[in-house]
C-alpha positions as protocol buffer text, in pm:
chain_id: "A"
residue {
  index: 1
  type: MET
  ca { x: 1803 y: -5303 z: 5695 }
}
residue {
  index: 2
  type: SER
  ca { x: 1685 y: -4968 z: 5621 }
}
residue {
  index: 3
  type: ARG
  ca { x: 1312 y: -4878 z: 5637 }
}
residue {
  index: 4
  type: ARG
  ca { x: 1169 y: -4704 z: 5306 }
}
residue {
  index: 5
  type: ARG
  ca { x: 816 y: -4675 z: 5187 }
}
residue {
  index: 6
  type: GLU
  ca { x: 796 y: -4640 z: 4797 }
}
residue {
  index: 7
  type: ILE
  ca { x: 474 y: -4689 z: 4566 }
}
residue {
  index: 8
  type: SER
  ca { x: 510 y: -4780 z: 4184 }
}
residue {
  index: 9
  type: ILE
  ca { x: 284 y: -4830 z: 3891 }
}
residue {
  index: 10
  type: ALA
  ca { x: 371 y: -5123 z: 3639 }
}
residue {
  index: 11
  type: LEU
  ca { x: 226 y: -5113 z: 3279 }
}
residue {
  index: 12
  type: GLN
  ca { x: 208 y: -5396 z: 3003 }
}
residue {
  index: 13
  type: SER
  ca { x: 394 y: -5348 z: 2703 }
}
residue {
  index: 14
  type: ASP
  ca { x: 75 y: -5398 z: 2506 }
}
residue {
  index: 15
  type: LYS
  ca { x: -5 y: -5026 z: 2379 }
}
residue {
  index: 16
  type: PRO
  ca { x: 92 y: -4780 z: 2145 }
}
residue {
  index: 17
  type: ALA
  ca { x: 457 y: -4656 z: 2204 }
}
residue {
  index: 18
  type: SER
  ca { x: 281 y: -4280 z: 2179 }
}
residue {
  index: 19
  type: GLU
  ca { x: 49 y: -4354 z: 2478 }
}
residue {
  index: 20
  type: TYR
  ca { x: 304 y: -4410 z: 2742 }
}
residue {
  index: 21
  type: GLY
  ca { x: 417 y: -4051 z: 2737 }
}
residue {
  index: 22
  type: GLU
  ca { x: 62 y: -3930 z: 2844 }
}
residue {
  index: 23
  type: LEU
  ca { x: 72 y: -4265 z: 3105 }
}
residue {
  index: 24
  type: ALA
  ca { x: 392 y: -4171 z: 3247 }
}
residue {
  index: 25
  type: ALA
  ca { x: 354 y: -3840 z: 3295 }
}
residue {
  index: 26
  type: LEU
  ca { x: 7 y: -3902 z: 3477 }
}
residue {
  index: 27
  type: VAL
  ca { x: 197 y: -4134 z: 3704 }
}
residue {
  index: 28
  type: GLU
  ca { x: 476 y: -3880 z: 3788 }
}
residue {
  index: 29
  type: GLY
  ca { x: 232 y: -3585 z: 3809 }
}
residue {
  index: 30
  type: TYR
  ca { x: 42 y: -3788 z: 4086 }
}
residue {
  index: 31
  type: GLY
  ca { x: 363 y: -3833 z: 4259 }
}
residue {
  index: 32
  type: PHE
  ca { x: 463 y: -4198 z: 4234 }
}
residue {
  index: 33
  type: ASP
  ca { x: 815 y: -4324 z: 4259 }
}
residue {
  index: 34
  type: MET
  ca { x: 894 y: -4546 z: 4000 }
}
residue {
  index: 35
  type: LEU
  ca { x: 719 y: -4691 z: 3689 }
}
residue {
  index: 36
  type: SER
  ca { x: 779 y: -5027 z: 3538 }
}
residue {
  index: 37
  type: ILE
  ca { x: 722 y: -5187 z: 3253 }
}
residue {
  index: 38
  type: TYR
  ca { x: 685 y: -5556 z: 3216 }
}
residue {
  index: 39
  type: GLY
  ca { x: 884 y: -5759 z: 2970 }
}
residue {
  index: 40
  type: ASP
  ca { x: 648 y: -6088 z: 2940 }
}
residue {
  index: 41
  type: LEU
  ca { x: 722 y: -6306 z: 2628 }
}
residue {
  index: 42
  type: LEU
  ca { x: 545 y: -6224 z: 2308 }
}
residue {
  index: 43
  type: PHE
  ca { x: 450 y: -5847 z: 2435 }
}
residue {
  index: 44
  type: GLN
  ca { x: 673 y: -5547 z: 2309 }
}
residue {
  index: 45
  type: PRO
  ca { x: 1032 y: -5547 z: 2421 }
}
residue {
  index: 46
  type: PRO
  ca { x: 1003 y: -5276 z: 2762 }
}
residue {
  index: 47
  type: ILE
  ca { x: 1293 y: -5091 z: 2623 }
}
residue {
  index: 48
  type: VAL
  ca { x: 1072 y: -4888 z: 2370 }
}
residue {
  index: 49
  type: PRO
  ca { x: 793 y: -4773 z: 2611 }
}
residue {
  index: 50
  type: LEU
  ca { x: 1062 y: -4676 z: 2908 }
}
residue {
  index: 51
  type: THR
  ca { x: 1236 y: -4434 z: 2649 }
}
residue {
  index: 52
  type: VAL
  ca { x: 924 y: -4266 z: 2561 }
}
residue {
  index: 53
  type: ALA
  ca { x: 807 y: -4271 z: 2930 }
}
residue {
  index: 54
  type: ALA
  ca { x: 1194 y: -4122 z: 2982 }
}
residue {
  index: 55
  type: MET
  ca { x: 1118 y: -3853 z: 2739 }
}
residue {
  index: 56
  type: ALA
  ca { x: 797 y: -3745 z: 2923 }
}
residue {
  index: 57
  type: THR
  ca { x: 921 y: -3723 z: 3255 }
}
residue {
  index: 58
  type: SER
  ca { x: 1174 y: -3584 z: 3462 }
}
residue {
  index: 59
  type: ARG
  ca { x: 1170 y: -3748 z: 3831 }
}
residue {
  index: 60
  type: ILE
  ca { x: 1010 y: -4097 z: 3840 }
}
residue {
  index: 61
  type: ARG
  ca { x: 1299 y: -4372 z: 3799 }
}
residue {
  index: 62
  type: LEU
  ca { x: 1202 y: -4635 z: 3575 }
}
residue {
  index: 63
  type: GLY
  ca { x: 1280 y: -4962 z: 3418 }
}
residue {
  index: 64
  type: PRO
  ca { x: 1182 y: -5335 z: 3281 }
}
residue {
  index: 65
  type: ALA
  ca { x: 1054 y: -5587 z: 3543 }
}
residue {
  index: 66
  type: SER
  ca { x: 1208 y: -5773 z: 3405 }
}
residue {
  index: 67
  type: LEU
  ca { x: 1447 y: -5903 z: 3148 }
}
residue {
  index: 68
  type: ASN
  ca { x: 1586 y: -6263 z: 3120 }
}
residue {
  index: 69
  type: PRO
  ca { x: 1931 y: -6393 z: 2998 }
}
residue {
  index: 70
  type: TYR
  ca { x: 1761 y: -6666 z: 2783 }
}
residue {
  index: 71
  type: THR
  ca { x: 1592 y: -6433 z: 2549 }
}
residue {
  index: 72
  type: LEU
  ca { x: 1821 y: -6158 z: 2588 }
}
residue {
  index: 73
  type: HIS
  ca { x: 2182 y: -6177 z: 2585 }
}
residue {
  index: 74
  type: PRO
  ca { x: 2367 y: -6005 z: 2866 }
}
residue {
  index: 75
  type: VAL
  ca { x: 2543 y: -5772 z: 2613 }
}
residue {
  index: 76
  type: GLU
  ca { x: 2222 y: -5683 z: 2446 }
}
residue {
  index: 77
  type: ILE
  ca { x: 2074 y: -5619 z: 2830 }
}
residue {
  index: 78
  type: ALA
  ca { x: 2376 y: -5382 z: 2925 }
}
residue {
  index: 79
  type: GLY
  ca { x: 2318 y: -5177 z: 2623 }
}
residue {
  index: 80
  type: GLN
  ca { x: 1924 y: -5168 z: 2661 }
}
residue {
  index: 81
  type: VAL
  ca { x: 2028 y: -5046 z: 3028 }
}
residue {
  index: 82
  type: ALA
  ca { x: 2290 y: -4797 z: 2944 }
}
residue {
  index: 83
  type: SER
  ca { x: 2078 y: -4666 z: 2696 }
}
residue {
  index: 84
  type: LEU
  ca { x: 1786 y: -4645 z: 2923 }
}
residue {
  index: 85
  type: ASP
  ca { x: 1988 y: -4458 z: 3162 }
}
residue {
  index: 86
  type: LEU
  ca { x: 2116 y: -4188 z: 2916 }
}
residue {
  index: 87
  type: ALA
  ca { x: 1739 y: -4117 z: 2807 }
}
residue {
  index: 88
  type: SER
  ca { x: 1621 y: -4070 z: 3122 }
}
residue {
  index: 89
  type: ASN
  ca { x: 1920 y: -3873 z: 3293 }
}
residue {
  index: 90
  type: GLY
  ca { x: 2035 y: -4133 z: 3532 }
}
residue {
  index: 91
  type: ARG
  ca { x: 1680 y: -4257 z: 3648 }
}
residue {
  index: 92
  type: ALA
  ca { x: 1698 y: -4607 z: 3529 }
}
residue {
  index: 93
  type: TYR
  ca { x: 1684 y: -4927 z: 3734 }
}
residue {
  index: 94
  type: TRP
  ca { x: 1703 y: -5280 z: 3581 }
}
residue {
  index: 95
  type: GLY
  ca { x: 1552 y: -5587 z: 3664 }
}
residue {
  index: 96
  type: ILE
  ca { x: 1632 y: -5931 z: 3552 }
}
residue {
  index: 97
  type: SER
  ca { x: 1451 y: -6287 z: 3610 }
}
residue {
  index: 98
  type: ARG
  ca { x: 1444 y: -6622 z: 3499 }
}
residue {
  index: 99
  type: GLY
  ca { x: 1159 y: -6544 z: 3280 }
}
residue {
  index: 100
  type: ALA
  ca { x: 818 y: -6702 z: 3235 }
}
residue {
  index: 101
  type: TRP
  ca { x: 665 y: -6932 z: 2952 }
}
residue {
  index: 102
  type: LEU
  ca { x: 1001 y: -6973 z: 2767 }
}
residue {
  index: 103
  type: ASP
  ca { x: 918 y: -7368 z: 2788 }
}
residue {
  index: 104
  type: SER
  ca { x: 662 y: -7313 z: 2516 }
}
residue {
  index: 105
  type: ILE
  ca { x: 897 y: -7188 z: 2264 }
}
residue {
  index: 106
  type: GLY
  ca { x: 1158 y: -7459 z: 2297 }
}
residue {
  index: 107
  type: ILE
  ca { x: 1398 y: -7268 z: 2571 }
}
residue {
  index: 108
  type: GLU
  ca { x: 1542 y: -7473 z: 2817 }
}
residue {
  index: 109
  type: GLN
  ca { x: 1641 y: -7265 z: 3146 }
}
residue {
  index: 110
  type: ASP
  ca { x: 1932 y: -7421 z: 3229 }
}
residue {
  index: 111
  type: ARG
  ca { x: 2157 y: -7331 z: 3501 }
}
residue {
  index: 112
  type: PRO
  ca { x: 1937 y: -7017 z: 3596 }
}
residue {
  index: 113
  type: ILE
  ca { x: 2181 y: -6912 z: 3907 }
}
residue {
  index: 114
  type: THR
  ca { x: 2441 y: -6904 z: 3718 }
}
residue {
  index: 115
  type: ARG
  ca { x: 2326 y: -6742 z: 3420 }
}
residue {
  index: 116
  type: ILE
  ca { x: 2150 y: -6470 z: 3620 }
}
residue {
  index: 117
  type: ARG
  ca { x: 2495 y: -6391 z: 3846 }
}
residue {
  index: 118
  type: GLU
  ca { x: 2747 y: -6406 z: 3542 }
}
residue {
  index: 119
  type: THR
  ca { x: 2474 y: -6140 z: 3339 }
}
residue {
  index: 120
  type: ILE
  ca { x: 2487 y: -5910 z: 3623 }
}
residue {
  index: 121
  type: ASP
  ca { x: 2888 y: -5939 z: 3613 }
}
residue {
  index: 122
  type: VAL
  ca { x: 2872 y: -5877 z: 3243 }
}
residue {
  index: 123
  type: VAL
  ca { x: 2623 y: -5599 z: 3240 }
}
residue {
  index: 124
  type: GLU
  ca { x: 2836 y: -5460 z: 3546 }
}
residue {
  index: 125
  type: HIS
  ca { x: 3150 y: -5521 z: 3397 }
}
residue {
  index: 126
  type: LEU
  ca { x: 3053 y: -5326 z: 3053 }
}
residue {
  index: 127
  type: LEU
  ca { x: 2871 y: -5050 z: 3247 }
}
residue {
  index: 128
  type: ALA
  ca { x: 3201 y: -4971 z: 3444 }
}
residue {
  index: 129
  type: GLY
  ca { x: 3418 y: -4975 z: 3122 }
}
residue {
  index: 130
  type: LYS
  ca { x: 3645 y: -5236 z: 3244 }
}
residue {
  index: 131
  type: ARG
  ca { x: 3879 y: -5362 z: 2983 }
}
residue {
  index: 132
  type: ASP
  ca { x: 4009 y: -5681 z: 3135 }
}
residue {
  index: 133
  type: PRO
  ca { x: 3841 y: -5989 z: 3037 }
}
residue {
  index: 134
  type: PHE
  ca { x: 3540 y: -6185 z: 3158 }
}
residue {
  index: 135
  type: ASN
  ca { x: 3562 y: -6557 z: 3132 }
}
residue {
  index: 136
  type: GLY
  ca { x: 3240 y: -6707 z: 3282 }
}
residue {
  index: 137
  type: SER
  ca { x: 3126 y: -7045 z: 3241 }
}
residue {
  index: 138
  type: CYS
  ca { x: 2823 y: -6913 z: 3046 }
}
residue {
  index: 139
  type: TYR
  ca { x: 2962 y: -6589 z: 2894 }
}
residue {
  index: 140
  type: THR
  ca { x: 3282 y: -6451 z: 2791 }
}
residue {
  index: 141
  type: LEU
  ca { x: 3420 y: -6118 z: 2707 }
}
residue {
  index: 142
  type: SER
  ca { x: 3765 y: -6023 z: 2552 }
}
residue {
  index: 143
  type: GLU
  ca { x: 3950 y: -5675 z: 2642 }
}
residue {
  index: 144
  type: HIS
  ca { x: 3820 y: -5557 z: 2327 }
}
residue {
  index: 145
  type: HIS
  ca { x: 3486 y: -5589 z: 2401 }
}
residue {
  index: 146
  type: ALA
  ca { x: 3362 y: -5255 z: 2571 }
}
residue {
  index: 147
  type: LEU
  ca { x: 3077 y: -5020 z: 2484 }
}
residue {
  index: 148
  type: ASN
  ca { x: 3143 y: -4783 z: 2206 }
}
residue {
  index: 149
  type: TYR
  ca { x: 3003 y: -4463 z: 2372 }
}
residue {
  index: 150
  type: ASN
  ca { x: 2981 y: -4297 z: 2737 }
}
residue {
  index: 151
  type: VAL
  ca { x: 2750 y: -4399 z: 2987 }
}
residue {
  index: 152
  type: GLN
  ca { x: 2523 y: -4215 z: 3214 }
}
residue {
  index: 153
  type: ARG
  ca { x: 2604 y: -4371 z: 3536 }
}
residue {
  index: 154
  type: GLN
  ca { x: 2877 y: -4683 z: 3589 }
}
residue {
  index: 155
  type: ARG
  ca { x: 2618 y: -4888 z: 3793 }
}
residue {
  index: 156
  type: VAL
  ca { x: 2262 y: -4851 z: 3757 }
}
residue {
  index: 157
  type: PRO
  ca { x: 2044 y: -5003 z: 4028 }
}
residue {
  index: 158
  type: LEU
  ca { x: 1954 y: -5372 z: 3997 }
}
residue {
  index: 159
  type: LEU
  ca { x: 1617 y: -5531 z: 4112 }
}
residue {
  index: 160
  type: ILE
  ca { x: 1614 y: -5946 z: 4090 }
}
residue {
  index: 161
  type: GLY
  ca { x: 1260 y: -6123 z: 4047 }
}
residue {
  index: 162
  type: SER
  ca { x: 1231 y: -6438 z: 4196 }
}
residue {
  index: 163
  type: TRP
  ca { x: 1024 y: -6683 z: 4451 }
}
residue {
  index: 164
  type: GLY
  ca { x: 1297 y: -6909 z: 4505 }
}
residue {
  index: 165
  type: PRO
  ca { x: 1545 y: -6909 z: 4834 }
}
residue {
  index: 166
  type: ARG
  ca { x: 1874 y: -6969 z: 4600 }
}
residue {
  index: 167
  type: LEU
  ca { x: 1816 y: -6669 z: 4365 }
}
residue {
  index: 168
  type: ILE
  ca { x: 1661 y: -6441 z: 4643 }
}
residue {
  index: 169
  type: ARG
  ca { x: 1991 y: -6515 z: 4871 }
}
residue {
  index: 170
  type: MET
  ca { x: 2160 y: -6394 z: 4565 }
}
residue {
  index: 171
  type: ALA
  ca { x: 1985 y: -6063 z: 4563 }
}
residue {
  index: 172
  type: GLY
  ca { x: 2085 y: -6035 z: 4924 }
}
residue {
  index: 173
  type: GLU
  ca { x: 2430 y: -5996 z: 4815 }
}
residue {
  index: 174
  type: ARG
  ca { x: 2414 y: -5845 z: 4449 }
}
residue {
  index: 175
  type: ALA
  ca { x: 2085 y: -5644 z: 4423 }
}
residue {
  index: 176
  type: ASP
  ca { x: 1917 y: -5334 z: 4515 }
}
residue {
  index: 177
  type: GLU
  ca { x: 1566 y: -5496 z: 4530 }
}
residue {
  index: 178
  type: ILE
  ca { x: 1414 y: -5846 z: 4523 }
}
residue {
  index: 179
  type: LYS
  ca { x: 1053 y: -5822 z: 4424 }
}
residue {
  index: 180
  type: ILE
  ca { x: 805 y: -6114 z: 4459 }
}
residue {
  index: 181
  type: GLY
  ca { x: 604 y: -6064 z: 4213 }
}
residue {
  index: 182
  type: GLY
  ca { x: 232 y: -6200 z: 4183 }
}
residue {
  index: 183
  type: SER
  ca { x: 209 y: -6127 z: 4588 }
}
residue {
  index: 184
  type: THR
  ca { x: 41 y: -5903 z: 4851 }
}
residue {
  index: 185
  type: ASN
  ca { x: 108 y: -6159 z: 5138 }
}
residue {
  index: 186
  type: PRO
  ca { x: 230 y: -6008 z: 5440 }
}
residue {
  index: 187
  type: ASP
  ca { x: 353 y: -6328 z: 5564 }
}
residue {
  index: 188
  type: ILE
  ca { x: 617 y: -6414 z: 5292 }
}
residue {
  index: 189
  type: VAL
  ca { x: 799 y: -6095 z: 5371 }
}
residue {
  index: 190
  type: PRO
  ca { x: 1006 y: -6243 z: 5702 }
}
residue {
  index: 191
  type: VAL
  ca { x: 1084 y: -6522 z: 5512 }
}
residue {
  index: 192
  type: VAL
  ca { x: 1208 y: -6313 z: 5226 }
}
residue {
  index: 193
  type: ALA
  ca { x: 1416 y: -6132 z: 5469 }
}
residue {
  index: 194
  type: GLY
  ca { x: 1558 y: -6421 z: 5618 }
}
residue {
  index: 195
  type: TRP
  ca { x: 1682 y: -6551 z: 5302 }
}
residue {
  index: 196
  type: LEU
  ca { x: 1784 y: -6221 z: 5199 }
}
residue {
  index: 197
  type: ARG
  ca { x: 2022 y: -6237 z: 5511 }
}
residue {
  index: 198
  type: GLU
  ca { x: 2149 y: -6586 z: 5438 }
}
residue {
  index: 199
  type: GLY
  ca { x: 2260 y: -6432 z: 5100 }
}
residue {
  index: 200
  type: CYS
  ca { x: 2437 y: -6125 z: 5317 }
}
residue {
  index: 201
  type: GLN
  ca { x: 2409 y: -6086 z: 5670 }
}
residue {
  index: 202
  type: ASP
  ca { x: 2443 y: -5681 z: 5607 }
}
residue {
  index: 203
  type: THR
  ca { x: 2228 y: -5707 z: 5304 }
}
residue {
  index: 204
  type: THR
  ca { x: 2083 y: -5367 z: 5179 }
}
residue {
  index: 205
  type: CYS
  ca { x: 1851 y: -5529 z: 4954 }
}
residue {
  index: 206
  type: HIS
  ca { x: 1476 y: -5376 z: 4999 }
}
residue {
  index: 207
  type: ILE
  ca { x: 1189 y: -5594 z: 4934 }
}
residue {
  index: 208
  type: VAL
  ca { x: 937 y: -5501 z: 4663 }
}
residue {
  index: 209
  type: LEU
  ca { x: 596 y: -5667 z: 4638 }
}
residue {
  index: 210
  type: GLY
  ca { x: 362 y: -5610 z: 4325 }
}
residue {
  index: 211
  type: ALA
  ca { x: 63 y: -5769 z: 4202 }
}
residue {
  index: 212
  type: VAL
  ca { x: -232 y: -5738 z: 3964 }
}
residue {
  index: 213
  type: THR
  ca { x: -474 y: -5456 z: 4072 }
}
residue {
  index: 214
  type: ILE
  ca { x: -818 y: -5351 z: 4016 }
}
residue {
  index: 215
  type: VAL
  ca { x: -971 y: -5070 z: 4219 }
}
residue {
  index: 216
  type: ASP
  ca { x: -1308 y: -4918 z: 4175 }
}
residue {
  index: 217
  type: GLU
  ca { x: -1537 y: -4700 z: 4381 }
}
residue {
  index: 218
  type: ASP
  ca { x: -1764 y: -4990 z: 4316 }
}
residue {
  index: 219
  type: ARG
  ca { x: -1579 y: -5263 z: 4580 }
}
residue {
  index: 220
  type: ASP
  ca { x: -1787 y: -5574 z: 4441 }
}
residue {
  index: 221
  type: LEU
  ca { x: -1747 y: -5465 z: 4081 }
}
residue {
  index: 222
  type: ALA
  ca { x: -1362 y: -5442 z: 4128 }
}
residue {
  index: 223
  type: ARG
  ca { x: -1327 y: -5769 z: 4299 }
}
residue {
  index: 224
  type: ALA
  ca { x: -1522 y: -5944 z: 4064 }
}
residue {
  index: 225
  type: ALA
  ca { x: -1328 y: -5817 z: 3791 }
}
residue {
  index: 226
  type: ILE
  ca { x: -1034 y: -5944 z: 3975 }
}
residue {
  index: 227
  type: ARG
  ca { x: -1154 y: -6263 z: 4029 }
}
residue {
  index: 228
  type: ARG
  ca { x: -1152 y: -6334 z: 3688 }
}
residue {
  index: 229
  type: GLU
  ca { x: -810 y: -6226 z: 3637 }
}
residue {
  index: 230
  type: LEU
  ca { x: -646 y: -6401 z: 3918 }
}
residue {
  index: 231
  type: ALA
  ca { x: -799 y: -6726 z: 3787 }
}
residue {
  index: 232
  type: LEU
  ca { x: -543 y: -6795 z: 3532 }
}
residue {
  index: 233
  type: TYR
  ca { x: -236 y: -6759 z: 3745 }
}
residue {
  index: 234
  type: LEU
  ca { x: -327 y: -6823 z: 4111 }
}
residue {
  index: 235
  type: PRO
  ca { x: -279 y: -7207 z: 4082 }
}
residue {
  index: 236
  type: ILE
  ca { x: 42 y: -7144 z: 3941 }
}
residue {
  index: 237
  type: VAL
  ca { x: 197 y: -6871 z: 4203 }
}
residue {
  index: 238
  type: ALA
  ca { x: 18 y: -6979 z: 4519 }
}
residue {
  index: 239
  type: LYS
  ca { x: 230 y: -7314 z: 4463 }
}
residue {
  index: 240
  type: LEU
  ca { x: 556 y: -7100 z: 4507 }
}
residue {
  index: 241
  type: ASP
  ca { x: 465 y: -6956 z: 4854 }
}
residue {
  index: 242
  type: PRO
  ca { x: 555 y: -7153 z: 5123 }
}
residue {
  index: 243
  type: THR
  ca { x: 369 y: -6970 z: 5379 }
}
residue {
  index: 244
  type: VAL
  ca { x: 5 y: -7058 z: 5152 }
}
residue {
  index: 245
  type: GLU
  ca { x: -199 y: -7368 z: 5125 }
}
residue {
  index: 246
  type: ILE
  ca { x: -407 y: -7409 z: 4889 }
}
residue {
  index: 247
  type: ASP
  ca { x: -689 y: -7691 z: 4810 }
}
residue {
  index: 248
  type: PRO
  ca { x: -570 y: -7949 z: 4521 }
}
residue {
  index: 249
  type: GLU
  ca { x: -940 y: -8001 z: 4446 }
}
residue {
  index: 250
  type: LEU
  ca { x: -999 y: -7605 z: 4417 }
}
residue {
  index: 251
  type: VAL
  ca { x: -704 y: -7603 z: 4176 }
}
residue {
  index: 252
  type: ALA
  ca { x: -852 y: -7894 z: 4012 }
}
residue {
  index: 253
  type: LYS
  ca { x: -1186 y: -7723 z: 3958 }
}
residue {
  index: 254
  type: MET
  ca { x: -1045 y: -7403 z: 3877 }
}
residue {
  index: 255
  type: ASP
  ca { x: -814 y: -7558 z: 3592 }
}
residue {
  index: 256
  type: THR
  ca { x: -1101 y: -7743 z: 3448 }
}
residue {
  index: 257
  type: LEU
  ca { x: -1324 y: -7434 z: 3448 }
}
residue {
  index: 258
  type: VAL
  ca { x: -1047 y: -7228 z: 3292 }
}
residue {
  index: 259
  type: THR
  ca { x: -973 y: -7481 z: 3050 }
}
residue {
  index: 260
  type: GLN
  ca { x: -1351 y: -7460 z: 2943 }
}
residue {
  index: 261
  type: GLY
  ca { x: -1373 y: -7094 z: 2909 }
}
residue {
  index: 262
  type: ASP
  ca { x: -1550 y: -7011 z: 3176 }
}
residue {
  index: 263
  type: GLN
  ca { x: -1302 y: -6811 z: 3370 }
}
residue {
  index: 264
  type: GLU
  ca { x: -1571 y: -6645 z: 3580 }
}
residue {
  index: 265
  type: ALA
  ca { x: -1688 y: -6918 z: 3703 }
}
residue {
  index: 266
  type: ALA
  ca { x: -1280 y: -7009 z: 3805 }
}
residue {
  index: 267
  type: GLY
  ca { x: -1272 y: -6692 z: 3970 }
}
residue {
  index: 268
  type: LYS
  ca { x: -1572 y: -6723 z: 4197 }
}
residue {
  index: 269
  type: LEU
  ca { x: -1430 y: -7036 z: 4315 }
}
residue {
  index: 270
  type: ILE
  ca { x: -1124 y: -6808 z: 4486 }
}
residue {
  index: 271
  type: PRO
  ca { x: -1178 y: -6786 z: 4848 }
}
residue {
  index: 272
  type: ASP
  ca { x: -1139 y: -6397 z: 4999 }
}
residue {
  index: 273
  type: LYS
  ca { x: -848 y: -6486 z: 5175 }
}
residue {
  index: 274
  type: LEU
  ca { x: -646 y: -6594 z: 4892 }
}
residue {
  index: 275
  type: LEU
  ca { x: -793 y: -6314 z: 4705 }
}
residue {
  index: 276
  type: ASN
  ca { x: -617 y: -6070 z: 4942 }
}
residue {
  index: 277
  type: ARG
  ca { x: -272 y: -6283 z: 4920 }
}
residue {
  index: 278
  type: PHE
  ca { x: -222 y: -6242 z: 4582 }
}
residue {
  index: 279
  type: SER
  ca { x: -421 y: -5916 z: 4434 }
}
residue {
  index: 280
  type: PHE
  ca { x: -479 y: -5568 z: 4536 }
}
residue {
  index: 281
  type: ALA
  ca { x: -850 y: -5569 z: 4491 }
}
residue {
  index: 282
  type: GLY
  ca { x: -1152 y: -5363 z: 4624 }
}
residue {
  index: 283
  type: ASN
  ca { x: -1236 y: -5006 z: 4665 }
}
residue {
  index: 284
  type: PRO
  ca { x: -955 y: -4724 z: 4768 }
}
residue {
  index: 285
  type: ALA
  ca { x: -980 y: -4801 z: 5121 }
}
residue {
  index: 286
  type: ASP
  ca { x: -916 y: -5150 z: 5089 }
}
residue {
  index: 287
  type: ILE
  ca { x: -606 y: -5111 z: 4867 }
}
residue {
  index: 288
  type: ILE
  ca { x: -488 y: -4857 z: 5152 }
}
residue {
  index: 289
  type: GLU
  ca { x: -558 y: -5114 z: 5433 }
}
residue {
  index: 290
  type: GLN
  ca { x: -371 y: -5388 z: 5225 }
}
residue {
  index: 291
  type: SER
  ca { x: -103 y: -5138 z: 5159 }
}
residue {
  index: 292
  type: GLU
  ca { x: -28 y: -5061 z: 5548 }
}
residue {
  index: 293
  type: VAL
  ca { x: -33 y: -5445 z: 5619 }
}
residue {
  index: 294
  type: LEU
  ca { x: 277 y: -5450 z: 5369 }
}
residue {
  index: 295
  type: PHE
  ca { x: 442 y: -5173 z: 5486 }
}
residue {
  index: 296
  type: ALA
  ca { x: 418 y: -5278 z: 5838 }
}
residue {
  index: 297
  type: ALA
  ca { x: 533 y: -5629 z: 5764 }
}
residue {
  index: 298
  type: GLY
  ca { x: 846 y: -5495 z: 5595 }
}
residue {
  index: 299
  type: VAL
  ca { x: 795 y: -5433 z: 5229 }
}
residue {
  index: 300
  type: SER
  ca { x: 974 y: -5115 z: 5106 }
}
residue {
  index: 301
  type: ARG
  ca { x: 797 y: -5074 z: 4772 }
}
residue {
  index: 302
  type: ILE
  ca { x: 457 y: -5170 z: 4652 }
}
residue {
  index: 303
  type: GLU
  ca { x: 393 y: -5194 z: 4305 }
}
residue {
  index: 304
  type: PHE
  ca { x: 40 y: -5178 z: 4133 }
}
residue {
  index: 305
  type: GLY
  ca { x: 30 y: -5400 z: 3866 }
}
residue {
  index: 306
  type: THR
  ca { x: -188 y: -5386 z: 3518 }
}
residue {
  index: 307
  type: PRO
  ca { x: -472 y: -5325 z: 3475 }
}
residue {
  index: 308
  type: HIS
  ca { x: -527 y: -5124 z: 3768 }
}
residue {
  index: 309
  type: GLY
  ca { x: -912 y: -5051 z: 3705 }
}
residue {
  index: 310
  type: VAL
  ca { x: -1191 y: -5136 z: 3541 }
}
residue {
  index: 311
  type: THR
  ca { x: -1044 y: -4907 z: 3268 }
}
residue {
  index: 312
  type: GLY
  ca { x: -657 y: -4851 z: 3309 }
}
residue {
  index: 313
  type: VAL
  ca { x: -653 y: -4476 z: 3334 }
}
residue {
  index: 314
  type: ARG
  ca { x: -969 y: -4467 z: 3596 }
}
residue {
  index: 315
  type: GLY
  ca { x: -772 y: -4714 z: 3777 }
}
residue {
  index: 316
  type: ILE
  ca { x: -466 y: -4512 z: 3806 }
}
residue {
  index: 317
  type: ASN
  ca { x: -658 y: -4186 z: 3866 }
}
residue {
  index: 318
  type: LEU
  ca { x: -806 y: -4350 z: 4184 }
}
residue {
  index: 319
  type: LEU
  ca { x: -478 y: -4483 z: 4296 }
}
residue {
  index: 320
  type: GLY
  ca { x: -296 y: -4149 z: 4223 }
}
residue {
  index: 321
  type: LYS
  ca { x: -600 y: -3922 z: 4389 }
}
residue {
  index: 322
  type: GLN
  ca { x: -712 y: -4117 z: 4665 }
}
residue {
  index: 323
  type: VAL
  ca { x: -484 y: -4426 z: 4750 }
}
residue {
  index: 324
  type: LEU
  ca { x: -122 y: -4261 z: 4706 }
}
residue {
  index: 325
  type: PRO
  ca { x: -229 y: -3954 z: 4953 }
}
residue {
  index: 326
  type: SER
  ca { x: -335 y: -4157 z: 5209 }
}
residue {
  index: 327
  type: LEU
  ca { x: -33 y: -4356 z: 5218 }
}
residue {
  index: 328
  type: ARG
  ca { x: 206 y: -4027 z: 5188 }
}
residue {
  index: 329
  type: GLN
  ca { x: -15 y: -3894 z: 5504 }
}
residue {
  index: 330
  type: LYS
  ca { x: 66 y: -4194 z: 5685 }
}
residue {
  index: 331
  type: GLU
  ca { x: 418 y: -4240 z: 5583 }
}
residue {
  index: 332
  type: ARG
  ca { x: 489 y: -3901 z: 5780 }
}
């Protein structure tokens, strides 16, 4: 598997559409490689912010991280992917995953591996302009089902987001990238690489790690702020990592405090080792050190996730002015 070092920024789709052009131009101006927009439940669909971002940039690659086949039919996914690729003049990628929190709206995530595989099949079928029928167990297309416009590319790069070995094995066979979301843990990288090779011995799928990020010149301020963010999802995501052991009593205490509305107290319980495994937090030197460890472990792309800093723009500025140049210099 070839080695590369790429660095991207991920934004939440919670802002007015007009702001994404300015943010995307800022990200591109600093020299980041990619821009992602999350596709989280009950936030804006990422296609609109991404299209605005595409129109304001000329170099960076961009895409949703990620879509799911339960709230969006593969035919609609194909249309959004094709539209973004047209708007960006061939700079799009698309991400797919099982999705999260869908049970809260009554959606049963049945047969996830089959659905994601067939979603990839349908999207690639339509982008390639094939006219023969597609007969899957979840989705079907007749010879009359085709996109009624010209596409930019007949295949758009694919990212699969997952912690699960079965889906990661599929990524080894089908995807350009596998993203382990919510992780900054170098120990998970060789495990994922092994699962990718089980899916395809000669895989060219690259490993991406991304997580919530807060960088500030005041290290203590950044790490205190990230603890509040991490308290909400650490008990969930830590259970997905086979290389991490988390004390059940700690999880129970955190859950109780979060339920009581004391997120700050819950965050204070998080040990530094866990903080460093599931977030980017600290001053620019801390983030540089974390990133170098991940690249050395075999990660091909690091994605700094929202909120980035005490304020979003301040965080992106620190990442762009101090973290990115250092990582680029060491890359050479």
